[in-house]
TIFITOR-304075 format. One line per 10 residues: number of its first residue (from 1); for each residue x, z, y of C-alpha. Coordinates in Angstrom, 3 decimals, decimal comma, always signed. Example, Ala and Ser with C-alpha at 12.3 -4.5 7.8 and 13.67 -1.06 7.14 Angstrom:
1> +12,300 +7,800 -4,500  +13,670 +7,140 -1,060 .
//
This chain:
1> -14,902 -0,560 +10,930  -17,775 +1,850 +11,187  -16,073 +5,197 +11,000  -17,851 +8,264 +9,735  -16,988 +11,607 +8,221  -17,448 +12,710 +4,683  -17,485 +15,164 +1,849  -14,931 +15,651 -0,865  -15,766 +13,744 -4,032  -12,333 +14,124 -5,665 .
11> -8,870 +12,599 -5,492  -8,416 +9,839 -2,929  -12,182 +9,442 -2,595  -11,901 +12,419 -0,238  -10,426 +10,095 +2,332  -12,764 +7,172 +1,779  -15,952 +9,249 +1,530  -16,193 +9,683 +5,272  -19,878 +10,266 +5,579  -22,956 +12,040 +4,272 .
21> -21,858 +15,683 +4,309  -24,092 +18,635 +5,216  -22,622 +20,391 +8,246  -24,726 +23,455 +9,031  -27,021 +24,371 +11,888  -24,524 +25,729 +14,407  -23,046 +22,444 +15,608  -22,699 +22,088 +19,354  -25,105 +19,687 +20,975  -26,036 +18,494 +24,412 .
31> -29,454 +17,778 +25,831  -30,318 +14,152 +25,291  -30,498 +11,845 +28,272  -33,884 +10,088 +28,335  -32,346 +6,662 +28,901  -29,896 +7,178 +26,062  -32,656 +8,339 +23,724  -34,682 +5,242 +24,482  -31,641 +3,095 +23,785  -31,039 +4,842 +20,454 .
41> -34,666 +4,361 +19,429  -34,443 +0,678 +20,251  -31,256 +0,289 +18,163  -32,914 +2,085 +15,265  -36,009 -0,141 +15,335  -33,970 -3,352 +15,565  -31,595 -2,281 +12,830  -34,483 -1,502 +10,469  -35,905 -4,954 +11,162  -32,538 -6,606 +10,512 .
51> -32,121 -4,603 +7,300  -35,667 -5,488 +6,207  -36,680 -1,875 +5,590  -39,530 +0,073 +7,185  -38,489 +1,766 +10,445  -38,161 +5,510 +10,459  -40,741 +7,494 +12,390  -38,037 +9,547 +14,047  -34,313 +10,166 +13,894  -33,064 +13,601 +14,833 .
61> -30,168 +12,667 +17,093  -27,532 +15,293 +17,924  -25,409 +14,144 +20,865  -21,758 +15,197 +20,863  -18,673 +14,458 +22,865  -15,581 +13,421 +20,940  -13,928 +16,732 +21,906  -16,875 +18,639 +20,428  -16,691 +16,717 +17,186  -12,938 +17,215 +16,900 .
71> -13,368 +20,980 +17,368  -15,935 +20,995 +14,573  -13,943 +18,886 +12,134  -11,623 +21,438 +10,468  -14,452 +23,814 +9,666  -16,779 +21,063 +8,527  -14,280 +19,565 +6,106  -13,149 +22,971 +4,892  -16,752 +23,825 +4,003  -16,906 +20,796 +1,708 .
81> -13,403 +21,146 +0,233  -11,640 +23,569 -2,050  -8,014 +23,727 -0,796  -6,735 +24,893 -4,200  -8,485 +22,025 -5,987  -7,193 +19,529 -3,470  -3,686 +20,856 -3,975  -4,023 +20,315 -7,745  -5,334 +16,796 -7,177  -2,443 +16,064 -4,838 .
91> +0,016 +17,207 -7,509  -1,518 +14,814 -10,047  -1,441 +11,852 -7,638  +2,170 +12,657 -6,707  +3,105 +12,857 -10,398  +1,716 +9,350 -10,811  +3,712 +8,174 -7,800  +0,640 +7,226 -5,795  +1,318 +9,611 -2,909  +4,480 +11,475 -1,857 .
101> +5,066 +14,887 -3,415  +3,774 +17,684 -1,199  +1,094 +15,615 +0,536  -1,567 +17,945 +1,972  -4,789 +16,000 +1,447  -6,896 +18,529 +3,326  -4,715 +18,429 +6,431  -4,419 +14,652 +6,234  -8,194 +14,268 +6,022  -8,762 +16,463 +9,049 .
111> -6,260 +14,501 +11,072  -7,704 +11,176 +9,962  -11,220 +12,291 +10,871  -10,134 +13,467 +14,299  -8,612 +10,046 +14,861  -11,304 +7,900 +13,229  -14,631 +9,692 +13,724  -17,364 +7,767 +15,557  -20,458 +9,649 +14,404  -22,206 +10,206 +11,107 .
121> -25,547 +10,690 +9,403  -26,280 +13,854 +7,400  -28,656 +13,131 +4,466  -29,268 +16,836 +3,802  -30,593 +17,697 +7,276  -31,621 +14,114 +8,229  -29,685 +14,515 +11,459  -27,725 +11,771 +13,197  -24,556 +12,924 +14,959  -23,821 +10,596 +17,839 .
131> -20,626 +10,399 +19,885  -21,728 +9,626 +23,458  -18,777 +9,534 +25,837  -18,941 +7,130 +28,770  -21,057 +3,981 +28,776  -22,088 +3,904 +25,098  -20,693 +0,443 +24,458  -19,099 +0,066 +21,010  -20,966 +3,217 +19,982  -24,148 +1,124 +19,731 .
141> -22,582 -0,830 +16,872  -21,553 +2,376 +15,093  -25,012 +3,851 +15,664  -26,619 +0,802 +14,005  -24,242 +1,349 +11,089  -25,360 +4,979 +10,751  -29,038 +4,021 +11,046  -28,553 +2,005 +7,855  -27,378 +5,195 +6,129  -30,551 +6,910 +7,281 .
151> -32,606 +4,007 +5,928  -30,730 +4,198 +2,616  -31,522 +7,880 +2,383  -35,213 +7,378 +3,205  -36,052 +4,281 +1,147  -33,348 +3,563 -1,427  -32,180 +6,931 -2,727  -35,053 +8,719 -4,491  -32,597 +10,625 -6,707  -30,611 +11,965 -3,752 .
161> -27,339 +10,477 -4,944  -26,160 +10,396 -1,347  -26,203 +14,199 -1,442  -24,086 +14,605 -4,566  -20,996 +16,667 -3,837  -18,903 +16,385 -7,001  -17,584 +13,700 -9,295  -14,960 +13,529 -12,022  -14,451 +9,801 -11,462  -13,036 +8,825 -8,086 .
171> -13,073 +5,146 -8,967  -16,830 +5,227 -9,583  -17,281 +7,164 -6,336  -15,352 +4,529 -4,382  -17,519 +1,807 -5,911  -20,721 +3,570 -4,848  -19,324 +4,134 -1,368  -18,519 +0,450 -1,192  -22,216 -0,353 -1,711  -23,352 +2,221 +0,884 .
181> -20,774 +1,179 +3,466  -20,808 -2,532 +2,730  -24,586 -2,477 +3,230  -24,201 -0,702 +6,559  -21,370 -2,930 +7,753  -23,350 -6,094 +6,902  -26,454 -4,963 +8,757  -24,450 -3,651 +11,721  -22,625 -6,982 +11,919  -26,018 -8,714 +12,117 .
191> -26,899 -6,328 +14,946  -23,636 -7,269 +16,640  -24,432 -10,953 +16,276  -27,665 -10,332 +18,147  -25,771 -8,428 +20,888  -22,547 -10,361 +21,551  -21,998 -8,288 +24,701  -20,742 -5,497 +22,423  -17,920 -7,650 +21,062  -15,443 -6,876 +23,866 .
201> -15,936 -3,145 +23,483  -15,356 -3,443 +19,744  -12,206 -5,501 +20,293  -10,875 -2,655 +22,458  -11,700 -0,213 +19,670  -9,985 -2,384 +17,060  -6,840 -2,658 +19,189  -6,529 +1,084 +19,707  -3,583 +2,899 +18,165  -4,257 +4,982 +15,067 .
211> -0,950 +6,710 +14,334  -2,323 +9,002 +11,605  -3,735 +6,048 +9,671  -0,533 +4,078 +10,209  +1,568 +6,954 +8,884  -0,645 +7,774 +5,874  +0,428 +6,870 +2,323  -0,611 +3,315 +1,481  -2,939 +4,538 -1,240  -4,743 +6,666 +1,365 .
221> -4,946 +4,091 +4,157  -6,030 +1,228 +1,886  -8,561 +3,440 +0,090  -9,970 +4,426 +3,479  -10,787 +0,862 +4,497  -11,824 -0,342 +1,025  -15,525 +0,757 +1,060  -16,076 -0,921 +4,399  -14,413 -4,281 +4,061  -14,384 -4,884 +0,307 .
231> -17,873 -3,349 +0,262  -19,028 -5,817 +2,916  -17,786 -8,741 +0,784  -19,551 -7,288 -2,243  -22,842 -6,984 -0,340  -22,450 -10,489 +1,049  -22,208 -11,729 -2,544  -25,451 -9,891 -3,394  -27,129 -11,316 -0,287  -26,263 -14,750 -1,583 .
241> -28,232 -14,011 -4,762  -31,645 -12,811 -3,531  -31,068 -11,542 +0,008  -31,683 -7,905 +0,892  -33,843 -7,539 -2,230  -30,705 -7,886 -4,356  -28,934 -5,246 -2,243  -31,912 -2,887 -2,551  -31,913 -3,365 -6,329  -28,261 -2,312 -6,520 .
251> -29,233 +1,252 -5,580  -31,131 +1,506 -8,863  -28,114 +0,111 -10,777  -25,100 +1,302 -8,853  -21,692 -0,360 -9,186  -19,604 +1,560 -11,698  -16,043 +0,711 -10,702  -13,864 -0,739 -7,969  -13,327 -3,625 -10,416  -16,963 -4,589 -9,857 .
261> -16,515 -4,421 -6,080  -13,317 -6,464 -6,106  -14,904 -9,006 -8,502  -18,663 -9,050 -7,727  -19,322 -11,429 -10,591  -18,414 -8,580 -12,964  -21,154 -6,487 -11,382  -23,658 -9,333 -11,674  -22,689 -9,710 -15,343  -22,843 -5,900 -15,797 .
271> -19,266 -5,790 -17,029  -18,963 -2,010 -17,020  -15,766 -0,058 -17,706  -15,198 +1,709 -20,982  -14,931 +5,496 -21,133  -11,390 +6,517 -22,069  -11,050 +9,914 -23,802  -7,958 +12,083 -23,408  -6,761 +14,875 -25,690  -6,977 +18,483 -24,618 .
281> -3,757 +20,020 -23,267  -3,881 +22,459 -26,153  -2,701 +19,542 -28,280  +0,753 +20,507 -27,055  +0,407 +24,116 -28,135  -0,707 +27,461 -26,808  -0,581 +27,955 -23,052  -0,791 +24,343 -21,905  -3,628 +23,857 -19,421  -5,207 +21,205 -17,256 .
291> -4,144 +20,909 -13,631  -6,258 +17,884 -12,703  -7,685 +14,705 -14,253  -9,445 +11,609 -12,942  -9,911 +7,859 -13,286  -7,616 +5,641 -11,252  -9,459 +2,289 -11,484  -8,365 -1,230 -10,633  -7,934 -0,646 -6,909  -5,650 +2,362 -7,131 .
301> -3,769 +0,913 -10,106  -2,960 -2,120 -7,973  -1,921 +0,154 -5,110  +0,366 +2,112 -7,453  +2,054 -1,029 -8,751  +2,382 -2,442 -5,232  +4,458 +0,610 -4,236  +3,956 +0,038 -0,501  +5,136 +2,012 +2,491  +2,944 +4,146 +4,797 .
311> -0,030 +2,493 +6,420  +0,312 -0,611 +4,271  -2,094 -2,209 +1,851  -4,482 -3,781 +4,329  -4,312 -6,301 +7,139  -4,331 -4,396 +10,431  -6,136 -7,275 +12,184  -8,913 -7,985 +9,648  -9,003 -4,696 +7,711  -8,976 -6,660 +4,442 .
321> -6,920 -5,456 +1,504  -3,475 -7,018 +1,534  -1,634 -6,350 -1,736  +1,164 -8,304 -3,371  -0,134 -10,929 -5,775  +1,925 -9,515 -8,663  +0,321 -6,082 -8,323  -3,191 -7,544 -8,010  -2,686 -9,732 -11,081  -1,271 -6,900 -13,179 .
331> -4,280 -4,680 -12,393  -6,933 -7,405 -12,624  -7,601 -7,014 -16,370  -8,451 -3,302 -16,032  -11,305 -2,126 -18,293  -11,081 +1,671 -17,968  -8,571 +4,484 -17,674  -8,106 +8,249 -17,496  -5,110 +10,331 -16,479  -4,375 +14,048 -16,500 .
341> -1,671 +16,421 -15,351  -0,969 +19,368 -17,661  +1,216 +22,422 -17,085  +2,523 +25,161 -19,336  +1,464 +28,819 -19,045  +4,411 +29,635 -16,778  +3,649 +26,708 -14,454  +7,233 +25,506 -14,788  +6,769 +22,355 -16,853  +4,362 +19,500 -16,168 .
351> +3,289 +16,587 -18,340  +1,387 +13,534 -17,070  -0,667 +11,531 -19,558  -2,380 +8,246 -18,654  -4,401 +6,063 -20,978  -5,748 +2,699 -19,918  -7,857 +0,022 -21,595  -7,667 -3,695 -20,740  -9,851 -6,745 -21,180  -7,395 -8,526 -23,481 .
361> -4,054 -7,773 -25,185  -2,461 -10,146 -22,714  -3,816 -8,097 -19,785  -2,535 -4,920 -21,381  +0,907 -6,454 -21,875  +1,051 -7,634 -18,243  +0,199 -4,140 -17,039  +2,679 -2,419 -19,349  +5,478 -4,630 -18,044  +4,497 -4,014 -14,425 .
371> +4,274 -0,270 -15,048  +7,778 -0,266 -16,513  +9,092 -2,142 -13,465  +7,416 +0,383 -11,177  +8,954 +3,272 -13,132  +12,397 +1,768 -13,048  +12,203 +1,354 -9,270  +10,851 +4,849 -8,883  +13,248 +6,714 -11,126  +16,321 +4,485 -11,018 .
381> +16,594 +4,235 -14,790  +15,746 +1,582 -17,354  +12,922 +1,432 -19,871  +14,198 +0,251 -23,258  +13,509 +0,565 -26,962  +13,630 -1,275 -30,269  +10,447 -3,103 -29,233  +9,448 -4,179 -25,703  +6,009 -2,772 -26,493  +7,356 +0,775 -27,086 .
391> +9,893 +1,802 -24,487  +11,297 +4,998 -23,017  +13,213 +5,949 -19,883  +15,227 +9,184 -19,601  +16,848 +10,240 -16,335  +17,952 +13,529 -14,838  +14,450 +13,907 -13,387  +12,081 +12,689 -16,028  +11,486 +11,382 -19,539  +8,762 +8,722 -19,685 .
401> +7,324 +6,542 -22,443  +5,128 +3,440 -22,357  +3,369 +2,244 -25,517  +1,464 -1,031 -25,664  -1,159 -0,741 -28,420  -3,401 -3,791 -28,600  -5,690 -3,609 -25,558  -4,501 -0,139 -24,566  -1,459 +1,142 -22,686  -0,383 +4,741 -23,169 .
411> +1,924 +6,357 -20,605  +3,463 +9,820 -20,652  +5,845 +11,560 -18,286  +7,525 +14,866 -19,140  +10,615 +16,976 -18,386  +12,331 +15,880 -21,610  +11,977 +13,320 -24,355  +10,727 +15,655 -27,123  +7,815 +16,735 -24,908  +7,138 +13,112 -23,984 .
421> +7,058 +12,193 -27,670  +4,665 +15,058 -28,391  +2,331 +14,053 -25,574  +2,378 +10,411 -26,680  +1,444 +11,467 -30,203  -1,497 +13,440 -28,780  -2,672 +10,378 -26,858  -2,451 +8,259 -29,975  -4,582 +10,752 -31,888  -7,380 +10,766 -29,278 .
431> -10,695 +9,010 -30,082  -10,991 +5,322 -29,212  -12,521 +4,258 -25,876  -16,328 +4,464 -25,803  -18,429 +1,345 -25,078  -19,594 +1,048 -21,516  -22,941 +2,779 -20,808  -25,990 +0,745 -19,883  -27,443 +0,362 -16,373  -28,133 +3,485 -14,380 .
//
């Protein structure tokens, strides 16, 4: 895959958003070799022709060794990340069961970038950071990939969305990244097809060991590859409609969810997710406050239900997502969700609330049953109740409730059952999901 570096957009999108971050003016750089510069200019011209966009007059290439980039990485990522905010996000994801408790997302991102980085384009400074160690073999493919990002910035992004640094919806961010990266992967693959001599070098790259990626939580490793490989399939679907014109048009009507990436027909039909309101933590009384909230989306819901071990969730040979069919099916009817982690004033009690909307009551029921099975495996207890649509599980660690309500599923997790009941009542009193917004 074309590996870049990125800014923090929130939750697990921090790991997938591996490009497009401003990095400052003090980066180390080496004088450019004339022959290398001519080669880079040729790649840029050819890539623009392949991508059917006007060539750029000039790319400001900054040549780095891998060692130089690795020395830069901690500071660069720290500049774009708030460690305290990342710690809160990590707590929320761990409460859901998506990542292990205590996961340090900042440290993990730095280590992944040191292992994965192969150059990147900065849309703020319009600089191209190029790793040039040795004979510049596979790097030509990665450079073509980054040239596409420069072309996106120049011709397809008049509103500077590539430069946005914050989002309260990681699922939407992953969907946008899938367009950006899928576009770049598709064009770079066309460049590779025109230069088959690069294939051997890329095979060597693909067969390299990546122990950090292999040891990362499955939700992290699968989310990392998603924008590249699922994005490439999404872009291929658009190419089958009206060629590159259809891909260009997508930048004016960006995909809104990973659901649309996983099922491109839903994007073509403009099947947008609903907005799912949550109550304020004050619904539980004075002193309760928000730790972190976000949207999980179809991809990460499927990853949660799959409950896979480290480094799993994608095929190591092809890079494609590889999730159990039961988890994929249970998440496939997703229509919108929102979760939040709350804590009391003393910071000693936490409550997780999660509200999801589904395409049909049948989809909601399938998800509620799969969620109960995941919870039973996780906590070692049993969900039961007078109705299979309203169940609770109480163990020495947690009290959890799942309520199926038509096309919605409400989930709460608390230290004891009275608090869980109170949180569920607050969820039930929240406004109904909002209709999906129009294009934009």
